[in-house]
MIZA-368366 format. One line per field, with one value per residue: x, y, z of N, C-alpha, C in turn; residue number from 1. Coordinates in pm, 1 decimal. Last residue first. Example, Ala and Ser with C-alpha at 12.3 -4.5 7.8 and 13.67 -1.06 7.14 Angstrom:
% MIZA-368366
nX: [1285.0/1319.0]
nY: [-225.0/-569.0]
nZ: [708.0/780.0]
caX: [1367.0/1230.0]
caY: [-106.0/-450.0]
caZ: [714.0/780.0]
cX: [1290.0/1320.0]
cY: [3.0/-330.0]
cZ: [787.0/780.0]
seq: [2/1]
***
This chain:
% MIZA-368366
nX: [-1386.3/-1195.5/-1117.1/-835.3/-829.1/-686.7/-393.9/-111.7/180.9/346.0/402.1/256.5/358.9/580.4/468.3/128.3/-176.0/-450.3/-740.9/-1026.9/-1357.2/-1606.3/-1693.1/-1591.1/-1686.4/-1620.1/-1361.1/-1260.1/-1350.9/-1206.9/-955.2/-954.2/-990.9/-763.7/-567.3/-644.8/-604.2/-329.4/-195.2/65.7/288.5/472.3/467.4/641.4/782.2/623.4/423.3/223.0/179.0/-65.7/-233.6/-430.4/-705.0/-908.2/-1137.6/-1399.5/-1565.9/-1805.3/-2019.4/-2088.9/-1875.1/-1630.3/-1309.8/-1130.0/-920.6/-739.0/-595.0/-396.7/-424.7/-194.3/-250.0/-92.0/-171.7/-344.0/-544.5/-582.6/-641.9/-626.0/-695.9/-687.4/-603.3/-752.6/-882.4/-1150.0/-1355.7/-1580.9/-1472.1/-1217.6/-1175.5/-1045.7/-1142.5/-1033.2/-1018.1/-783.0/-573.2/-558.4/-427.7/-578.6/-779.9/-670.7/-594.7/-851.1/-939.5/-789.2/-880.5/-1118.2/-1234.5/-1439.9/-1280.2/-1201.8/-1431.3/-1495.4/-1286.7/-1360.8/-1602.0/-1542.4/-1356.1/-1558.9/-1725.2/-1559.4/-1501.2/-1735.0/-1778.8/-1564.8/-1635.4/-1871.8/-1764.1/-1620.0/-1813.8/-1949.4/-1742.4/-1720.2/-1955.3]
nY: [-5547.4/-5384.1/-5142.7/-4926.3/-4576.5/-4455.5/-4245.5/-4058.7/-4086.1/-3792.2/-3593.1/-3372.1/-3269.9/-3123.2/-2973.7/-2925.5/-3059.5/-2919.3/-2963.8/-2779.1/-2683.2/-2651.8/-2639.4/-2524.8/-2629.0/-2916.3/-2919.3/-2878.4/-3123.3/-3292.6/-3228.5/-3321.7/-3585.9/-3679.4/-3618.9/-3818.3/-4043.9/-4052.8/-3886.4/-3755.8/-3824.5/-3504.5/-3252.6/-3061.1/-2963.9/-2789.5/-2546.3/-2491.5/-2669.9/-2604.3/-2601.6/-2459.0/-2475.1/-2376.4/-2248.4/-2035.1/-1917.9/-1752.8/-1995.4/-2235.0/-2395.8/-2187.9/-2012.2/-1903.8/-1803.2/-1980.6/-1974.0/-2146.0/-2228.8/-2382.3/-2541.9/-2622.9/-2898.1/-2992.2/-3111.5/-2869.2/-2552.0/-2362.2/-2075.6/-1916.3/-1573.1/-1356.6/-1341.3/-1357.1/-1285.3/-1405.6/-1588.9/-1614.1/-1857.8/-2127.3/-2392.8/-2646.4/-2911.4/-2915.9/-2901.5/-2686.5/-2517.5/-2482.0/-2331.5/-2108.0/-2002.6/-1976.7/-1770.9/-1568.7/-1507.6/-1418.8/-1239.0/-1248.7/-1139.2/-879.1/-746.6/-736.5/-571.3/-329.8/-278.3/-239.4/-13.1/196.8/207.1/301.7/561.9/667.5/687.0/865.4/1094.7/1156.0/1179.9/1441.5/1625.5/1636.8/1733.0/1987.5/2086.9]
nZ: [-2061.2/-1992.0/-2232.3/-2282.9/-2344.2/-2641.3/-2567.3/-2536.7/-2376.0/-2295.9/-2440.1/-2376.4/-2154.0/-2152.3/-2448.2/-2466.8/-2648.9/-2808.8/-2904.1/-3085.5/-3006.1/-2990.1/-2732.0/-2450.4/-2201.4/-2264.8/-2309.2/-2059.6/-1962.8/-2115.9/-2075.8/-1801.5/-1835.1/-1973.9/-1772.9/-1578.6/-1731.7/-1741.9/-1478.6/-1257.6/-1103.6/-1189.8/-1225.8/-1135.5/-1379.9/-1517.3/-1423.3/-1600.7/-1901.7/-2164.5/-2447.4/-2705.7/-2900.3/-3176.9/-3178.6/-3067.5/-3344.4/-3560.1/-3733.2/-3850.7/-3894.5/-3768.3/-3782.5/-3465.1/-3193.5/-2950.4/-2628.4/-2407.8/-2085.2/-1810.4/-1510.1/-1199.7/-952.6/-770.9/-907.9/-1127.8/-1234.2/-1533.2/-1708.3/-2020.7/-2165.3/-2382.3/-2595.1/-2574.6/-2338.9/-2255.8/-2085.6/-1875.4/-1641.9/-1443.9/-1295.0/-1058.6/-841.3/-561.2/-385.1/-203.6/-359.4/-585.3/-461.9/-393.5/-644.4/-744.8/-574.4/-655.6/-911.1/-835.5/-590.9/-382.5/-179.0/-269.7/-291.1/-17.1/103.8/-43.6/48.2/310.4/289.8/182.3/438.7/608.3/464.9/492.2/776.8/850.4/685.3/841.3/1055.2/1042.7/957.2/1207.9/1351.8/1240.4/1318.9]
caX: [-1517.3/-1186.8/-1220.9/-896.9/-820.5/-804.5/-458.3/-249.7/94.0/243.4/496.5/217.5/228.1/595.0/564.1/237.6/-114.7/-306.8/-697.0/-909.9/-1194.2/-1548.5/-1698.9/-1530.2/-1677.9/-1780.9/-1470.9/-1222.7/-1386.3/-1356.5/-1016.7/-942.5/-1085.1/-895.9/-557.8/-645.8/-748.3/-398.5/-207.8/-43.4/152.8/473.3/390.9/542.0/840.8/642.7/542.4/279.4/176.8/61.2/-268.4/-284.8/-651.0/-770.4/-1114.6/-1235.1/-1559.2/-1656.0/-1990.2/-2190.6/-1983.6/-1689.0/-1440.7/-1116.4/-1017.7/-732.7/-708.3/-413.4/-463.4/-264.0/-215.7/-176.7/-85.4/-236.2/-456.3/-635.4/-580.7/-695.5/-596.7/-759.5/-567.5/-690.3/-727.0/-1057.8/-1211.1/-1593.6/-1516.0/-1296.7/-1172.5/-1041.8/-1142.7/-1100.2/-1023.3/-912.7/-583.9/-647.4/-359.4/-458.8/-806.7/-714.7/-489.7/-781.4/-1022.4/-766.6/-718.9/-1104.0/-1123.5/-1471.1/-1338.0/-1099.6/-1348.9/-1588.8/-1307.8/-1205.6/-1584.9/-1629.7/-1318.0/-1423.6/-1773.1/-1597.6/-1385.9/-1659.6/-1868.6/-1559.8/-1531.2/-1894.5/-1858.7/-1548.5/-1724.7/-2009.5/-1796.3/-1618.6/-1925.9]
caY: [-5642.5/-5532.4/-5189.2/-5035.6/-4669.5/-4496.5/-4351.9/-4049.7/-4163.5/-3907.5/-3717.8/-3440.7/-3359.3/-3251.4/-3044.1/-2881.6/-3045.9/-2962.7/-2947.3/-2916.2/-2673.8/-2669.3/-2754.4/-2469.4/-2464.0/-2834.4/-2904.2/-2773.5/-2992.7/-3307.0/-3212.1/-3186.9/-3514.2/-3676.9/-3565.7/-3656.9/-4038.8/-4026.8/-4003.7/-3699.8/-3879.7/-3673.4/-3332.9/-3112.5/-3045.4/-2922.7/-2604.4/-2396.3/-2711.6/-2613.8/-2636.5/-2507.5/-2458.5/-2446.5/-2371.8/-2097.1/-1974.0/-1764.0/-1875.5/-2116.8/-2376.9/-2312.7/-2017.5/-1947.2/-1794.4/-1905.7/-1985.4/-2032.4/-2279.5/-2267.7/-2558.5/-2528.6/-2845.4/-2911.1/-3215.1/-3001.7/-2606.1/-2475.3/-2121.1/-1942.9/-1727.1/-1397.5/-1308.1/-1481.2/-1222.6/-1294.4/-1644.4/-1511.4/-1821.7/-1989.0/-2348.7/-2514.3/-2862.7/-2944.8/-3005.4/-2793.2/-2557.6/-2526.3/-2465.5/-2196.4/-2049.6/-2066.0/-1897.8/-1611.3/-1562.1/-1556.5/-1248.4/-1283.4/-1256.6/-974.5/-774.8/-794.8/-723.7/-407.7/-302.9/-332.2/-154.5/134.8/149.7/190.5/461.5/639.6/604.8/744.8/1024.6/1122.5/1068.1/1312.5/1580.1/1589.6/1616.7/1908.7/2102.6]
caZ: [-2073.4/-1950.2/-2144.6/-2293.1/-2238.4/-2567.2/-2669.8/-2492.0/-2486.2/-2242.4/-2465.2/-2504.9/-2138.9/-2163.9/-2377.1/-2500.0/-2522.3/-2818.2/-2775.9/-3061.4/-3030.7/-3156.2/-2807.7/-2600.0/-2255.6/-2210.3/-2440.5/-2169.7/-1907.9/-2104.4/-2182.0/-1824.4/-1728.4/-2038.1/-1901.0/-1552.1/-1696.3/-1868.5/-1565.1/-1359.3/-1054.8/-1142.1/-1330.7/-1060.6/-1289.9/-1552.6/-1355.1/-1559.9/-1749.2/-2126.4/-2305.1/-2675.8/-2772.5/-3127.4/-3260.1/-3022.0/-3223.9/-3514.8/-3657.6/-3855.5/-4025.2/-3767.5/-3783.6/-3599.9/-3274.3/-3084.9/-2704.6/-2496.6/-2199.2/-1896.5/-1635.4/-1281.6/-1074.5/-720.7/-827.2/-1076.1/-1144.6/-1449.9/-1611.1/-1923.5/-2146.9/-2238.9/-2606.5/-2638.5/-2410.9/-2348.5/-2194.3/-1924.6/-1782.7/-1444.9/-1398.4/-1078.7/-988.0/-618.2/-489.5/-168.9/-227.2/-611.1/-517.8/-284.0/-538.5/-818.6/-582.9/-511.7/-874.3/-924.6/-682.4/-501.2/-121.3/-230.5/-410.8/-108.8/141.9/-61.1/-100.7/274.9/329.9/116.1/295.5/625.0/498.7/348.0/662.3/868.2/669.8/685.4/1066.0/1075.3/858.9/1093.4/1400.6/1251.2/1192.3]
cX: [-1492.0/-1296.0/-1178.1/-1000.2/-908.6/-788.7/-579.3/-323.9/-44.3/152.3/423.0/305.4/201.8/478.0/571.5/334.2/38.1/-241.7/-546.0/-804.4/-1139.4/-1414.2/-1656.1/-1567.0/-1666.4/-1773.9/-1604.8/-1341.2/-1377.0/-1412.8/-1144.3/-978.0/-1081.6/-991.1/-707.4/-640.0/-753.2/-554.8/-269.8/-75.0/52.8/326.6/359.0/464.2/776.3/705.6/566.3/415.2/262.7/68.0/-105.1/-271.5/-513.4/-757.4/-981.3/-1236.8/-1408.5/-1652.8/-1841.2/-2136.3/-2064.6/-1788.3/-1497.6/-1263.4/-1015.9/-851.3/-713.8/-526.6/-463.3/-304.3/-272.0/-144.3/-174.4/-134.8/-321.8/-510.5/-650.6/-609.3/-694.8/-664.8/-667.8/-697.9/-657.8/-908.9/-1143.8/-1464.7/-1522.5/-1325.6/-1246.0/-1085.8/-1159.7/-1067.1/-1105.3/-922.3/-701.0/-640.6/-438.9/-385.8/-672.7/-739.4/-520.7/-635.9/-924.5/-837.7/-705.4/-978.7/-1109.0/-1384.6/-1379.3/-1140.5/-1251.4/-1499.2/-1408.2/-1232.9/-1456.9/-1610.2/-1397.2/-1364.9/-1663.5/-1669.3/-1423.8/-1553.4/-1808.2/-1666.9/-1525.1/-1776.1/-1883.6/-1640.3/-1649.2/-1911.9/-1872.5/-1645.3/-1818.1]
cY: [-5748.3/-5616.5/-5314.4/-5102.2/-4801.6/-4592.2/-4363.1/-4162.8/-4144.2/-3954.0/-3822.6/-3569.8/-3434.2/-3336.9/-3033.0/-2979.4/-3010.3/-2941.6/-3009.2/-2887.5/-2802.1/-2688.0/-2789.8/-2587.9/-2452.3/-2692.0/-2877.1/-2779.2/-2880.4/-3158.8/-3200.4/-3152.0/-3384.7/-3587.4/-3543.9/-3601.4/-3883.9/-3995.0/-3955.1/-3848.9/-3837.4/-3704.5/-3487.7/-3212.2/-3106.8/-3018.8/-2774.8/-2450.4/-2559.4/-2612.6/-2655.8/-2511.6/-2518.8/-2399.4/-2438.4/-2210.0/-2010.9/-1809.0/-1867.2/-1966.2/-2250.9/-2294.2/-2157.4/-1963.7/-1836.7/-1926.5/-1898.1/-2064.3/-2134.7/-2303.0/-2437.8/-2568.0/-2725.5/-2859.7/-3124.7/-3080.0/-2747.2/-2524.2/-2237.2/-2064.0/-1790.8/-1536.1/-1361.0/-1472.9/-1350.0/-1251.8/-1531.9/-1530.1/-1694.2/-1930.0/-2195.5/-2462.4/-2733.6/-2909.8/-3028.4/-2930.0/-2673.9/-2583.0/-2544.8/-2318.3/-2128.0/-2095.7/-2005.6/-1753.3/-1621.3/-1612.9/-1424.8/-1299.2/-1307.1/-1117.3/-876.3/-843.3/-795.3/-538.8/-375.0/-364.0/-253.5/8.1/108.1/105.4/310.0/549.1/599.8/641.6/907.9/1057.8/1049.8/1197.2/1450.0/1536.5/1533.1/1732.3/1960.0]
cZ: [-2190.0/-1979.2/-2128.7/-2191.7/-2273.6/-2442.1/-2562.9/-2620.3/-2454.8/-2363.1/-2383.7/-2525.3/-2267.4/-2178.2/-2227.2/-2411.0/-2552.7/-2685.5/-2804.9/-2975.8/-3015.0/-3108.7/-2926.6/-2676.4/-2381.4/-2243.0/-2400.4/-2275.0/-1993.5/-2065.4/-2199.4/-1954.0/-1767.0/-1960.0/-1984.3/-1674.6/-1670.4/-1856.2/-1678.4/-1435.7/-1175.9/-1055.3/-1255.8/-1115.5/-1179.7/-1454.4/-1397.7/-1492.4/-1723.4/-1944.9/-2257.8/-2522.7/-2728.6/-2982.7/-3216.9/-3095.9/-3184.2/-3374.9/-3640.5/-3791.3/-4010.1/-3870.8/-3786.5/-3642.4/-3382.4/-3153.2/-2855.9/-2589.5/-2306.7/-2048.9/-1698.5/-1432.0/-1150.9/-844.6/-779.4/-1000.4/-1108.7/-1347.0/-1560.8/-1836.8/-2044.8/-2214.7/-2460.8/-2636.8/-2446.1/-2406.7/-2301.2/-2068.2/-1762.2/-1573.9/-1404.3/-1213.9/-990.5/-761.1/-554.8/-257.2/-177.3/-477.0/-523.0/-335.0/-452.0/-715.1/-625.6/-507.6/-750.8/-904.1/-718.9/-606.1/-297.3/-232.0/-371.7/-256.0/31.2/-20.6/-105.5/154.0/344.0/169.9/205.7/485.8/516.1/380.1/548.8/814.6/695.9/659.2/935.3/1056.0/902.7/989.2/1293.2/1257.2/1171.9]
seq: [133/132/131/130/129/128/127/126/125/124/123/122/121/120/119/118/117/116/115/114/113/112/111/110/109/108/107/106/105/104/103/102/101/100/99/98/97/96/95/94/93/92/91/90/89/88/87/86/85/84/83/82/81/80/79/78/77/76/75/74/73/72/71/70/69/68/67/66/65/64/63/62/61/60/59/58/57/56/55/54/53/52/51/50/49/48/47/46/45/44/43/42/41/40/39/38/37/36/35/34/33/32/31/30/29/28/27/26/25/24/23/22/21/20/19/18/17/16/15/14/13/12/11/10/9/8/7/6/5/4/3/2/1]
***
């Protein structure tokens, strides 16, 4: 009887460890940290929850976007997004093309949104890049 109980407890423990490992591997916060360390782009967002901010990592920097719900012509959508840098002291080397890239990625997910950058990114003069043609 004790051996059967021990085997059952062992199976439960193994199942719990496998579940914990699975949850750790698919954790989006872990993916965000991994992308930040590798200086890759990663967009972490819960699109169903408009009250939850999204996080972007790009070139080793982390940005946070606050979403605000509003109305469009046909529905309620996210219409305003305020983006700020998590660590503004690390922004050295960030240029306009990087800002444009992140704006495009945000607009892919939230096409009706207007994007406002918070200090110090808003100090970067954001104007159209001139073509040499």
